[in-house]
KETOR-959849 format. One line per field, with one value per residue (C-alpha): residue number from 1; residue in three letters; x, y, z. Coordinates in pm, 1 decimal. Example, Ala and Ser with C-alpha at 12.3 -4.5 7.8 and 13.67 -1.06 7.14 Angstrom:
k <- 1	2
r <- ALA	SER
X <- 1230.0	1367.0
Y <- -450.0	-106.0
Z <- 780.0	714.0
This chain:
k <- 1	2	3	4	5	6	7	8	9	10	11	12	13	14	15	16	17	18	19	20	21	22	23	24	25	26	27	28	29	30	31	32	33	34	35	36	37	38	39	40	41	42	43	44	45	46	47	48	49	50	51	52	53	54	55	56	57	58	59	60	61	62	63	64	65	66	67	68	69	70	71	72	73	74	75	76	77	78	79	80	81	82	83	84	85	86	87	88	89	90	91	92	93	94	95	96	97	98	99	100	101	102	103	104	105	106	107	108	109	110	111	112	113	114	115	116	117	118	119	120	121	122	123	124	125	126	127	128	129	130	131	132	133	134	135	136	137	138	139	140	141	142	143	144	145	146	147	148	149	150	151	152	153	154	155	156	157	158	159	160	161	162	163	164	165	166	167	168	169	170	171	172	173	174	175	176	177	178	179	180	181	182	183	184	185	186	187	188	189	190	191	192	193	194	195	196	197	198	199	200	201	202	203	204	205	206	207	208	209	210	211	212	213	214	215	216	217	218	219	220	221	222	223	224	225	226	227	228	229	230	231	232	233	234	235	236	237	238	239	240	241	242	243	244	245	246	247	248	249	250	251	252	253	254	255	256	257	258	259	260	261	262	263	264	265	266	267	268	269	270	271	272	273	274	275	276	277	278	279	280	281	282	283	284	285	286	287	288	289	290	291	292	293	294	295	296	297	298	299
r <- MET	HIS	ALA	ARG	PRO	ILE	LEU	ARG	ALA	LEU	ARG	PRO	LYS	GLN	TRP	THR	LYS	ASN	ALA	VAL	VAL	LEU	ALA	ALA	LEU	VAL	PHE	ALA	MET	GLY	ASP	SER	THR	GLN	ASP	LEU	GLY	HIS	THR	PHE	LEU	LEU	GLN	ALA	LEU	ILE	ARG	ALA	LEU	ALA	ALA	THR	LEU	LEU	PHE	CYS	MET	ALA	SER	SER	ALA	VAL	TYR	LEU	MET	ASN	ASP	LEU	ARG	ASP	VAL	GLU	LEU	ASP	ARG	ALA	HIS	PRO	VAL	LYS	ARG	LEU	ARG	PRO	LEU	ALA	ALA	GLY	LEU	ILE	LYS	PRO	GLY	THR	ALA	ARG	ALA	LEU	SER	LEU	LEU	LEU	LEU	GLY	LEU	ALA	LEU	MET	GLY	ALA	ALA	LEU	LEU	ASP	ARG	ASP	PHE	LEU	SER	VAL	LEU	THR	GLY	TYR	LEU	VAL	LEU	GLN	VAL	ALA	TYR	THR	PHE	GLY	LEU	LYS	ARG	ILE	ALA	LEU	LEU	ASP	ILE	PHE	VAL	ILE	ALA	THR	GLY	PHE	VAL	LEU	ARG	ALA	LEU	ALA	GLY	GLY	VAL	VAL	ILE	HIS	VAL	PRO	ILE	SER	PRO	TRP	LEU	LEU	VAL	CYS	THR	LEU	LEU	LEU	ALA	LEU	PHE	LEU	ALA	LEU	CYS	LYS	ARG	ARG	HIS	GLU	LEU	VAL	ALA	MET	THR	GLY	ALA	ASP	GLY	VAL	THR	ARG	PRO	SER	LEU	SER	GLN	TYR	ASP	GLU	GLY	LEU	LEU	ASN	ALA	LEU	ILE	PRO	LEU	THR	GLY	ALA	ALA	THR	LEU	VAL	SER	TYR	SER	VAL	TYR	THR	LEU	TRP	PRO	GLU	THR	VAL	ASP	LYS	PHE	GLY	THR	THR	HIS	LEU	ALA	PHE	THR	ILE	PRO	MET	VAL	ALA	PHE	GLY	LEU	PHE	ARG	TYR	LEU	ASP	LEU	VAL	TYR	ARG	HIS	GLU	GLN	GLY	GLY	ARG	PRO	GLU	GLN	LEU	LEU	LEU	THR	ASP	PRO	PRO	LEU	LEU	VAL	THR	VAL	ALA	LEU	TYR	GLY	ALA	THR	VAL	ILE	THR	ILE	LEU	LEU	ARG	TYR
X <- -469.6	-441.1	-482.1	-182.6	87.3	-91.6	-104.8	265.9	345.6	183.2	440.9	202.6	489.4	632.4	311.5	449.7	663.3	347.4	282.2	499.9	189.0	33.1	319.0	164.7	-161.2	18.8	206.8	-101.4	-277.5	-41.4	-48.5	-128.5	-121.1	-444.8	-779.9	-831.8	-1120.7	-1237.3	-1438.6	-1134.1	-915.9	-1173.7	-1200.8	-822.2	-787.2	-1021.2	-840.3	-496.3	-598.6	-743.4	-418.4	-217.4	-433.1	-385.3	-8.2	-22.1	-203.0	40.1	348.8	217.9	161.8	525.6	647.4	469.3	618.2	963.2	923.7	819.1	1122.2	1372.6	1224.3	1539.3	1768.7	1542.9	1571.0	1948.4	1907.9	1902.5	1607.0	1430.8	1395.8	1117.5	907.6	583.0	661.6	1020.7	906.4	639.0	351.3	178.6	189.5	343.1	10.9	-166.1	99.4	85.7	-293.4	-296.8	-29.9	-229.0	-548.2	-387.0	-231.2	-566.9	-748.6	-480.4	-484.9	-863.8	-892.6	-635.0	-824.2	-1142.7	-965.5	-761.8	-611.1	-285.1	-252.4	-299.1	-3.8	221.1	113.7	168.8	515.8	587.9	477.7	679.3	986.0	930.6	882.9	1206.9	1375.6	1245.2	1348.9	1688.8	1775.2	1815.7	2116.8	2309.7	2490.4	2411.6	2141.5	1935.5	1932.0	1841.2	1541.7	1434.0	1474.2	1283.5	995.8	968.9	981.1	693.6	497.7	547.0	460.2	146.7	31.9	39.8	-113.8	-411.5	-518.0	-424.5	-169.5	186.7	463.1	788.6	1085.8	1289.2	1066.5	1116.2	1492.8	1480.9	1274.3	1521.8	1825.3	1669.5	1565.4	1917.9	2058.7	1835.0	1899.3	2275.7	2253.9	2050.5	2307.1	2590.3	2408.6	2347.1	2707.4	2848.1	2596.8	2629.0	3006.2	3095.7	2740.1	2639.0	2663.9	2410.8	2145.9	2157.9	2360.3	2423.3	2601.8	2906.5	2946.3	2945.3	3244.8	3212.7	3456.2	3249.1	2929.2	3098.4	3182.6	2843.7	2628.4	2749.8	2761.6	2393.2	2303.0	2470.8	2309.6	1968.4	2015.2	2140.6	1860.0	1593.2	1745.1	1745.0	1385.4	1258.6	1416.4	1367.0	1175.3	897.7	854.1	836.8	585.0	376.1	350.7	387.1	659.4	1022.7	938.2	973.9	1344.9	1278.9	1242.2	1598.1	1751.3	1496.8	1594.2	1961.7	1910.3	1713.4	1994.3	2259.3	2065.7	2024.7	2398.2	2459.9	2235.8	2408.4	2769.1	2769.2	2482.8	2520.1	2153.7	1986.3	1879.0	1510.5	1454.4	1077.2	1120.2	1380.7	1158.3	877.7	1072.2	1369.4	1242.8	1465.5	1371.6	1005.2	992.5	1181.1	946.0	638.6	777.0	868.3	520.5	346.9	570.9	517.2	138.9	130.2	335.0	136.2	-201.5	-102.0	26.8
Y <- -1901.5	-1523.3	-1309.1	-1086.7	-1350.5	-1437.3	-1070.2	-1030.4	-1335.8	-1158.8	-876.9	-584.2	-334.2	-469.5	-399.5	-49.3	-206.7	-266.6	108.2	84.1	-55.6	291.9	467.4	423.0	580.7	883.0	951.8	881.4	1175.0	1418.9	1265.0	1557.3	1339.7	1165.3	1296.8	1042.1	1212.8	1197.8	879.0	693.7	817.5	710.5	364.2	347.8	440.1	157.4	-92.1	20.0	-5.3	-350.7	-454.7	-323.4	-522.3	-838.7	-786.3	-748.1	-1081.5	-1248.8	-1111.4	-1220.0	-1569.4	-1570.8	-1443.8	-1733.2	-1975.6	-1830.6	-1857.9	-2221.5	-2292.4	-2113.9	-2173.4	-2340.4	-2070.0	-1802.4	-1958.5	-1904.8	-1535.9	-1275.0	-1088.8	-1337.6	-1584.1	-1355.1	-1417.6	-1593.7	-1920.0	-1943.1	-1849.6	-2120.1	-1873.7	-2024.3	-2382.7	-2481.6	-2626.3	-2298.1	-2101.1	-2342.5	-2328.3	-1949.4	-1918.3	-2138.3	-1947.2	-1611.1	-1744.0	-1872.9	-1549.8	-1336.1	-1536.5	-1555.7	-1181.3	-1111.0	-1330.4	-1134.0	-798.6	-828.5	-1111.9	-929.8	-831.7	-1199.9	-1283.6	-1030.0	-1139.5	-1504.2	-1417.4	-1239.4	-1541.9	-1787.2	-1567.2	-1543.8	-1918.5	-1976.1	-1723.4	-1893.0	-2242.9	-2172.3	-1840.1	-1655.2	-1873.9	-1735.3	-1405.9	-1114.5	-1316.9	-1288.9	-907.5	-907.4	-1128.1	-883.8	-587.2	-764.3	-810.7	-433.0	-390.5	-638.2	-437.9	-118.9	-299.2	-446.4	-98.2	10.2	-310.3	-304.8	49.1	-4.4	274.7	238.5	285.4	450.5	213.3	477.8	441.7	65.5	117.2	361.3	112.7	-166.2	43.8	184.9	-163.3	-291.9	-2.0	-78.4	-453.9	-402.7	-177.0	-445.0	-713.4	-492.8	-432.8	-806.1	-892.2	-643.3	-734.4	-1111.0	-1148.7	-1497.7	-1631.1	-1521.4	-1869.2	-1989.7	-1720.6	-1640.4	-1878.7	-1624.9	-1387.6	-1613.9	-1538.8	-1160.5	-938.9	-609.6	-439.4	-543.5	-418.9	-89.1	-46.9	-155.4	57.2	401.3	273.3	176.5	491.2	710.0	511.4	559.4	936.2	967.8	749.4	947.1	1276.8	1159.2	1042.3	1381.2	1561.5	1291.4	1433.0	1175.4	1260.7	1633.7	1572.0	1344.9	1581.3	1906.6	2040.4	2005.7	2089.1	1728.9	1810.7	2014.4	1681.8	1572.1	1742.2	1560.5	1224.3	1311.8	1412.8	1093.3	878.7	1075.0	1049.5	675.3	635.8	833.8	596.0	292.0	395.7	631.5	485.7	120.1	95.7	-26.2	-372.5	-279.3	-25.0	-20.0	81.1	349.2	511.4	538.6	627.3	843.1	1205.4	1345.1	1056.9	1077.3	1450.3	1403.5	1131.3	1335.2	1647.4	1453.3	1302.1	1636.6	1806.8	1539.7	1542.5	1923.5	1936.1	1662.7	1812.0	2167.2	2111.8
Z <- 625.2	642.5	332.1	407.5	331.1	7.3	-92.7	-11.1	-225.0	-521.1	-476.5	-534.5	-495.3	-819.6	-1009.0	-1067.4	-1341.2	-1541.2	-1564.6	-1877.7	-2049.9	-2022.9	-2205.4	-2551.6	-2433.5	-2287.6	-2610.0	-2822.4	-2654.1	-2823.5	-3171.8	-3401.1	-3714.8	-3617.3	-3499.6	-3225.0	-3050.3	-2689.0	-2742.6	-2872.7	-2587.3	-2328.4	-2481.2	-2510.6	-2142.2	-2040.7	-2262.7	-2142.8	-1776.7	-1840.4	-2010.8	-1715.8	-1474.4	-1681.0	-1678.8	-1300.0	-1275.1	-1514.2	-1339.4	-998.1	-1135.7	-1251.1	-911.3	-741.2	-991.9	-929.8	-551.5	-585.2	-800.4	-571.7	-228.0	-93.9	-233.8	-87.0	257.3	241.1	149.6	432.4	277.1	50.0	339.2	462.5	152.1	250.1	72.3	198.1	548.9	547.0	572.7	270.4	146.1	-189.8	-301.4	-234.4	-422.7	-716.8	-739.7	-714.6	-984.0	-1223.3	-1145.1	-1216.9	-1538.0	-1656.5	-1572.4	-1737.5	-2061.0	-2066.2	-2009.3	-2280.7	-2527.3	-2459.6	-2478.3	-2798.8	-3003.1	-3072.9	-2709.1	-2620.4	-2846.3	-2673.8	-2325.5	-2418.6	-2547.4	-2219.9	-2017.1	-2228.4	-2180.5	-1804.5	-1768.9	-1961.8	-1732.1	-1417.8	-1522.3	-1675.7	-1836.1	-1507.1	-1432.9	-1731.1	-1665.5	-1900.5	-2074.4	-1756.0	-1767.3	-2136.7	-2059.3	-1787.1	-2022.8	-2300.7	-2057.8	-2028.0	-2405.6	-2437.4	-2180.7	-2381.2	-2705.3	-2547.9	-2451.9	-2815.8	-2948.5	-2713.2	-2813.8	-3180.6	-3212.2	-3341.3	-3086.3	-3186.7	-3223.9	-3042.4	-2735.9	-2744.7	-2766.2	-2473.0	-2273.5	-2345.8	-2249.7	-1932.9	-1821.2	-1888.2	-1685.3	-1385.9	-1410.8	-1417.9	-1113.1	-936.0	-1017.5	-890.7	-564.0	-520.9	-605.7	-355.4	-84.2	-123.5	-157.5	-38.5	-72.7	-422.2	-570.2	-314.1	-338.8	-711.8	-933.1	-1211.4	-971.2	-963.0	-1335.4	-1288.4	-1221.6	-1035.6	-1272.5	-1574.3	-1412.2	-1322.7	-1692.2	-1831.1	-1597.8	-1713.6	-2071.5	-2073.9	-1879.3	-2142.4	-2424.2	-2260.9	-2236.5	-2595.4	-2733.4	-2549.0	-2663.4	-3025.6	-2990.4	-2868.1	-3168.0	-3430.7	-3734.2	-3704.6	-3336.1	-3410.8	-3691.1	-3471.9	-3175.4	-3362.9	-3134.9	-3034.0	-2673.2	-2559.4	-2557.7	-2242.4	-2058.9	-2143.6	-1834.1	-1614.0	-1761.6	-1718.2	-1355.2	-1286.2	-1425.8	-1235.6	-910.9	-958.0	-1017.4	-698.3	-504.8	-656.0	-607.8	-309.5	-107.0	-220.1	-318.3	-636.0	-526.1	-550.9	-831.0	-786.2	-421.7	-493.2	-754.2	-498.9	-183.5	-283.5	-271.2	-552.3	-784.0	-689.6	-761.3	-1088.3	-1211.9	-1114.4	-1279.4	-1591.7	-1617.6	-1564.5	-1820.3	-2086.6	-2042.9	-2052.0	-2372.8	-2544.6	-2458.8	-2546.4	-2900.0
């Protein structure tokens, strides 16, 4: 058996989602209320990278589990039928064994890394298993489960380096994840009209008009929440500056550009790919990251 189908089954392109684990470390670098020191930051970097790797292993284990569960549905989908398991490139037994191996390694690594981090990762896995075997078939609840997974990633990043993470950042993470998930559901609903009940059961419970109302609502809530966070007194005290507000236009442009891709270009089905391949979004994300790091390190 070739290694390439196995690697594809792990969905490495989706590992970018686990970069959220590093958010707490980035914002900890600018914390002026604590003298963290270079030694702490180096150790925190190692721990955060290890936590990100463990989340990649855990998420790949869940992807394999999901593909095993939905192999017949995937074979009826014009794109998902090309997944290695649905296409018959890897055997169910191989996928099952690899999923269990990755789960075991992820949990073992988490136990060695940090007990609290193990609790968060375990919670994430329990949630994902529940999603795979039932919750993803319930409209609206399915997107909240997805969004909660991102919140747990962000929370894990703070837990593993033992720094508190702002509730506002968790709220922003939740809202942004809901925004992206709603856009994904709209794309799937529009693209799979007439076959949605076959390829994703929850799509038959969605209405395009409802999604068109919820998407801008969550986008606006994300922008407002992030704006409040940058100017919140505790944030200003923590970082010693109000200059994080300079990143608000970048967040606004990123949301507007994504809405343009969803509504005018009928994209949004694969957020992780859009963020890495759309030049305006790519530049915006890079500029945002560089600006945040510059502000946090300067003050």
